[in-house]
C-alpha positions as CSV (number, residue, x, y, z in Angstrom):
1,M,59.0,24.8,-112.9
2,S,61.3,25.8,-110.3
3,D,58.6,28.0,-108.7
4,T,56.2,25.0,-108.6
5,K,58.9,22.9,-106.9
6,C,59.4,25.6,-104.4
7,E,55.6,25.8,-103.6
8,M,55.4,22.1,-103.2
9,A,58.4,22.1,-100.8
10,M,56.8,24.9,-98.8
11,S,53.5,23.0,-98.6
12,V,55.3,19.8,-97.4
13,D,57.1,21.9,-94.8
14,L,53.8,23.4,-93.6
15,L,52.2,20.0,-93.6
16,Y,54.9,18.6,-91.4
17,N,54.8,21.6,-89.3
18,D,51.0,21.2,-88.7
19,I,51.3,17.5,-87.8
20,N,51.5,16.9,-84.0
21,F,53.3,13.6,-83.6
22,E,52.6,13.4,-79.9
23,E,48.9,13.3,-80.7
24,I,49.5,10.6,-83.3
25,D,51.2,8.5,-80.7
26,D,48.3,8.9,-78.4
27,D,45.9,7.9,-81.1
28,L,47.9,4.8,-81.9
29,A,48.1,3.8,-78.3
30,A,44.3,4.2,-78.0
31,F,43.8,2.1,-81.2
32,Q,46.0,-0.6,-79.8
33,E,43.8,-0.7,-76.7
34,D,40.7,-1.0,-78.7
35,D,39.3,-4.6,-78.7
36,M,38.3,-4.7,-82.4
37,V,41.6,-3.4,-83.5
38,Q,43.5,-5.9,-81.4
39,Q,41.4,-8.8,-82.8
40,A,42.0,-7.6,-86.3
41,L,45.7,-7.4,-85.7
42,H,45.8,-10.9,-84.1
43,R,43.9,-12.4,-87.0
44,G,46.3,-10.8,-89.4
45,V,43.6,-9.0,-91.2
46,D,44.6,-6.6,-93.9
47,L,43.9,-3.2,-92.5
48,K,43.1,-1.6,-95.8
49,K,40.6,-4.2,-96.6
50,Y,39.2,-3.9,-93.0
51,G,39.0,-0.2,-93.4
52,K,37.0,-0.5,-96.6
53,E,34.6,-3.0,-94.9
54,L,34.2,-0.5,-92.1
55,E,33.6,2.3,-94.5
56,K,31.0,0.1,-96.3
57,D,29.3,-0.7,-93.0
58,L,29.2,3.0,-92.1
59,R,27.7,3.9,-95.4
60,Q,25.1,1.2,-95.0
61,A,24.3,2.3,-91.5
62,E,24.1,5.9,-92.8
63,N,21.7,4.9,-95.6
64,E,19.6,2.9,-93.2
65,S,19.5,5.9,-90.9
66,V,18.5,8.2,-93.7
67,Q,15.8,5.7,-94.9
68,E,14.5,5.3,-91.3
69,Y,14.4,9.1,-91.0
70,V,12.6,9.4,-94.3
71,N,10.1,6.7,-93.2
72,N,9.5,8.4,-89.9
73,N,9.4,11.9,-91.5
74,Q,5.9,12.6,-90.3
75,R,6.6,11.4,-86.8
76,V,9.8,13.6,-86.8
77,I,7.7,16.5,-88.0
78,D,5.1,15.9,-85.3
79,L,7.8,15.5,-82.7
80,H,9.4,18.7,-83.9
81,S,6.0,20.5,-83.6
82,E,5.4,19.0,-80.2
83,M,8.9,20.1,-79.1
84,L,8.2,23.7,-80.4
85,E,4.8,23.6,-78.5
86,C,6.6,22.4,-75.4
87,D,9.1,25.2,-75.9
88,R,6.3,27.7,-76.1
89,V,4.5,26.2,-73.1
90,L,7.8,26.2,-71.1
91,A,8.4,29.8,-72.2
92,R,4.9,30.8,-71.0
93,M,5.5,28.9,-67.7
94,E,8.8,30.6,-67.4
95,E,7.1,33.9,-67.9
96,M,4.4,33.0,-65.4
97,L,7.0,31.9,-62.9
98,H,8.9,35.1,-63.3
99,G,5.6,36.9,-62.7
100,F,4.9,34.7,-59.7
101,Q,8.4,35.5,-58.4
102,A,7.8,39.2,-58.9
103,D,4.4,38.9,-57.2
104,L,6.0,36.9,-54.3
105,G,8.6,39.6,-54.0
106,S,5.9,42.3,-53.9
107,I,3.8,40.2,-51.5
108,S,6.9,39.7,-49.3
109,S,7.5,43.5,-49.3
110,E,3.8,44.1,-48.5
111,I,3.9,41.6,-45.7
112,K,6.9,43.3,-44.3
113,H,5.2,46.6,-44.7
114,L,2.1,45.2,-43.0
115,Q,4.1,43.9,-40.1
116,E,5.7,47.3,-39.6
117,D,2.2,48.9,-39.8
118,S,0.9,46.3,-37.4
119,L,3.6,47.0,-34.9
120,S,3.1,50.8,-35.3
121,M,-0.6,50.4,-34.9
122,S,-0.1,48.2,-31.8
123,I,2.1,50.9,-30.2
124,K,-0.4,53.6,-31.2
125,L,-3.3,51.6,-29.8
126,K,-1.4,51.1,-26.5
127,N,-0.7,54.8,-26.3
128,R,-4.2,55.7,-27.1
129,R,-5.6,53.4,-24.5
130,A,-3.3,54.9,-21.9
131,A,-4.3,58.3,-23.0
132,E,-8.0,57.3,-23.0
133,E,-7.7,56.1,-19.4
134,K,-6.1,59.4,-18.4
135,L,-8.7,61.4,-20.4
136,N,-11.6,59.4,-18.9
137,A,-10.3,60.1,-15.4
138,F,-10.0,63.8,-16.2
139,V,-13.4,64.0,-17.9
140,E,-15.0,62.2,-15.0
141,R,-13.7,64.7,-12.5
142,A,-14.1,67.8,-14.7
143,N,-17.3,67.2,-16.7
144,I,-20.5,69.0,-15.7
145,S,-23.6,68.0,-17.6
146,E,-26.3,70.2,-19.1
147,V,-28.8,68.8,-16.6
148,V,-26.7,70.0,-13.7
149,I,-26.4,73.5,-15.2
150,N,-30.1,73.7,-15.8
151,N,-30.8,72.6,-12.2
152,I,-28.6,75.4,-10.9
153,L,-30.0,78.1,-13.2
154,S,-33.6,77.2,-12.6
155,S,-35.6,78.9,-10.0
156,N,-36.7,75.7,-8.2
157,V,-34.9,74.4,-5.1
158,N,-35.4,70.7,-5.0
159,D,-33.4,67.4,-4.9
160,G,-32.1,68.0,-8.4
161,F,-30.7,71.4,-7.3
162,L,-29.2,69.8,-4.1
163,D,-27.4,67.1,-6.2
164,A,-26.2,69.8,-8.7
165,V,-24.7,71.9,-5.9
166,Q,-22.9,68.8,-4.4
167,L,-21.5,68.0,-7.9
168,L,-20.5,71.6,-8.4
169,T,-18.6,71.4,-5.0
170,K,-16.5,68.5,-6.3
171,R,-15.7,70.2,-9.6
172,L,-14.6,73.4,-7.9
173,Y,-12.5,71.4,-5.5
174,Y,-10.8,69.6,-8.4
175,F,-10.0,72.8,-10.3
176,E,-8.8,74.6,-7.2
177,L,-6.2,72.1,-6.3
178,E,-2.8,73.7,-5.6
179,G,-0.9,70.7,-7.0
180,P,-1.3,67.9,-9.5
181,P,-3.9,65.3,-8.5
182,T,-2.7,62.0,-7.1
183,D,-4.4,60.0,-9.8
184,D,-2.4,61.8,-12.5
185,S,-5.6,62.6,-14.4
186,S,-4.2,66.0,-15.5
187,L,-0.8,64.6,-16.6
188,Q,1.3,66.3,-13.8
189,L,-0.4,69.6,-14.5
190,L,-2.6,71.7,-12.3
191,P,-6.2,71.1,-13.4
192,S,-6.8,74.8,-13.7
193,D,-3.7,75.1,-16.0
194,T,-5.1,72.6,-18.5
195,R,-6.9,73.8,-21.6
196,C,-10.2,72.5,-20.3
197,G,-9.5,74.2,-16.9
198,I,-8.8,77.6,-18.5
199,I,-12.1,77.4,-20.3
200,L,-14.3,75.7,-17.8
201,Y,-13.2,77.2,-14.5
202,P,-14.7,80.7,-15.2
203,E,-18.0,79.1,-16.1
204,L,-17.9,77.1,-12.8
205,E,-17.4,80.4,-10.9
206,K,-20.5,81.8,-12.6
207,L,-22.4,78.7,-11.6
208,R,-21.1,79.1,-8.0
209,T,-22.2,82.8,-7.9
210,K,-25.7,81.8,-9.2
211,A,-26.0,78.9,-6.8
212,I,-25.0,81.1,-3.8
213,A,-27.6,83.8,-4.7
214,K,-30.2,81.1,-5.2
215,I,-29.4,79.5,-1.8
216,R,-29.5,82.9,-0.1
217,D,-32.9,83.7,-1.6
218,Y,-34.3,80.3,-0.7
219,F,-33.2,80.4,3.0
220,A,-34.3,84.0,3.4
221,T,-37.7,83.0,2.2
222,Q,-37.9,80.1,4.6
223,F,-36.7,82.2,7.5
224,A,-39.4,84.7,6.7
225,N,-41.9,81.9,6.8
226,L,-40.8,81.1,10.3
227,R,-42.1,84.5,11.5
228,K,-45.5,84.0,10.0
229,P,-48.2,83.1,12.6
230,K,-49.5,79.6,12.9
231,T,-46.4,78.2,11.1
232,N,-45.5,74.7,12.0
233,V,-41.9,75.4,12.8
234,Q,-40.9,71.8,13.4
235,M,-42.3,70.7,10.0
236,L,-40.7,73.6,8.2
237,Q,-37.3,72.9,9.8
238,Q,-37.5,69.2,8.8
239,T,-38.7,69.6,5.2
240,A,-37.2,72.9,4.2
241,L,-34.1,73.6,6.4
242,I,-32.5,70.4,7.7
243,K,-33.1,68.6,4.4
244,Y,-31.2,71.3,2.5
245,A,-28.4,71.8,5.1
246,P,-25.7,70.9,2.5
247,L,-26.8,74.0,0.6
248,F,-25.9,76.1,3.7
249,Q,-22.6,74.2,4.0
250,F,-21.8,75.0,0.4
251,A,-22.5,78.7,1.0
252,Q,-20.4,78.6,4.2
253,K,-17.5,77.2,2.2
254,E,-17.7,79.2,-0.9
255,N,-18.9,82.6,0.5
256,P,-18.6,82.9,4.3
257,L,-20.2,86.4,4.3
258,V,-23.4,85.1,2.8
259,A,-23.4,82.2,5.3
260,D,-22.9,84.7,8.2
261,D,-25.8,86.8,6.9
262,L,-28.0,83.8,6.7
263,R,-27.0,82.7,10.2
264,S,-28.0,86.1,11.5
265,M,-31.3,86.0,9.7
266,Y,-32.0,82.6,11.1
267,V,-31.1,83.7,14.7
268,E,-33.3,86.8,14.4
269,A,-36.2,84.8,12.8
270,M,-36.0,82.0,15.4
271,G,-35.6,84.5,18.2
272,R,-38.8,86.3,17.2
273,T,-40.6,83.0,16.6
274,L,-39.6,81.6,19.9
275,T,-40.5,84.8,21.7
276,S,-43.9,84.7,20.1
277,L,-44.3,81.0,21.0
278,F,-43.3,81.6,24.6
279,K,-45.7,84.6,24.9
280,S,-48.5,82.5,23.5
281,Y,-47.5,79.6,25.8
282,Y,-47.4,82.0,28.8
283,S,-50.8,83.4,27.9
284,Q,-52.2,79.9,27.8
285,L,-50.6,79.2,31.1
286,M,-52.1,82.3,32.6
287,K,-55.5,81.0,31.8
288,L,-54.7,78.1,34.1
289,E,-53.5,80.6,36.9
290,A,-53.6,79.2,40.4
291,I,-55.2,81.1,43.3
292,I,-52.6,83.1,45.1
293,A,-53.2,85.3,48.1
294,T,-52.7,89.0,47.7
295,K,-52.5,92.0,50.1
296,T,-56.2,92.0,50.5
297,D,-56.1,88.5,51.8
298,L,-55.2,87.5,55.2
299,V,-52.2,85.6,53.8
300,A,-50.4,87.8,51.5
301,V,-47.2,87.8,49.4
302,E,-45.1,90.6,48.0
303,E,-46.4,91.9,44.7
304,Q,-42.9,91.9,43.2
305,S,-42.9,88.1,43.1
306,L,-46.2,88.1,41.1
307,K,-44.9,90.2,38.2
308,S,-44.5,88.5,34.8
309,I,-41.4,88.5,32.8
310,F,-43.5,89.8,29.9
311,S,-45.5,92.4,32.0
312,Q,-45.0,94.7,35.0
313,K,-48.7,94.5,36.0
314,V,-49.7,92.5,39.0
315,P,-52.6,90.2,38.2
316,K,-55.7,90.6,40.3
317,S,-56.7,87.6,42.3
318,K,-59.9,86.0,40.9
319,F,-60.6,84.7,44.4
320,H,-59.7,86.1,47.8
321,I,-59.3,83.5,50.3
322,Y,-60.4,85.6,53.2
323,S,-62.5,88.2,51.6
324,R,-65.2,89.9,53.6
325,I,-67.9,88.0,52.1
326,D,-66.2,84.7,52.7
327,Y,-65.3,85.9,56.2
328,Q,-69.0,86.3,57.0
329,Y,-69.5,82.7,56.0
330,L,-66.6,81.7,58.1
331,G,-68.0,83.6,61.1
C-alpha cells in the first residue's frame, strides 16, 4: 500500500513536471481572444455543456465526412488513379527533361567544340590560301611543261622550239638568282636551294645543253646553205636567220664559245657568198664593157689601170678606135 502511494506521488510529480504553465497561459489568452469563446462567456453558457455540444457537432461533422467519403468512394478511387497516372506522367516528363538537359549540355559542348573547330579551320584556310598564293607564284616561275621539253628534245626547229627556248631562258634566270626573288615566291630562300630547285635545276641544265647543240646544228646547216649556188640569200636570211635571232641570243648568253663559233661560221659563209656574188656581178658587168682605147689605138691609156681586182690580165679591146682598117676609111 505504501508502495502504491509512492508510485502515485511520483506520477503526480512527473505530471506536474511535464506541464508547461507558460504555454497554458498562452492558450488561455488565445481562447479569450476567440470570438466564439467570448460570446459563450458573455452569454454565461456552461462550458461543460458547450464543450459537449461542440464534441457532438464534431462527431456529426466527422460522420458526415465519412459518409460523403463513402458515397464518393469511386470518385476518390478514380481521383487516386488519375493522381498516380499524373505522377507517372510527371515522372516520365521529369526523366525526359533530364534527358533534354543532358542533350542540351552535350549539344552546348558540341557547339563549343564546333566553334573551336571553325576558328581553327578558318585560321588553317587563311594560312593555306597564303601558302597557295606563294606556291602558285613559285610554280608559275619554276614550272616547265612536257610540251616545252618535247619541243626542245625534238629535231625540228620551228616556232614551238623558239617559244620553248625563250621559256627555258626565264626558268634558268629564276633558278640562277643570287638572292631571294622580290616577289617572295621562294619564301626568302634562293630558288636553287629549294627542294624543287635542287631537283629541277640539273634537268634544266640538260635542256640547256640540248638546246645549244640543236641551235648550233641548225645555224651551221643554214650557213652551209648560204654557200650553195643559186641560193636566195635575202630570203634565207629573213625566213631562217633573222626570224630565229633569239636562238642565237640564247646561245650567246648561255654558251659564248658556241656563239663565237657560229659568228665565225657566218662571217666565213657570208664572205664566200658575197665574194661569189661580186664575182658574178663583175662578170655580168664585164659583158657590158665600154670601149676603151689601148696602146694599139691612137689614144691610149696605161694597162695598169685596166686590170681587174679579180684578175691581172688586161682585157683586149673589142674595137680599136683608130685601127688600120678604120684609118683607111678615115683617110
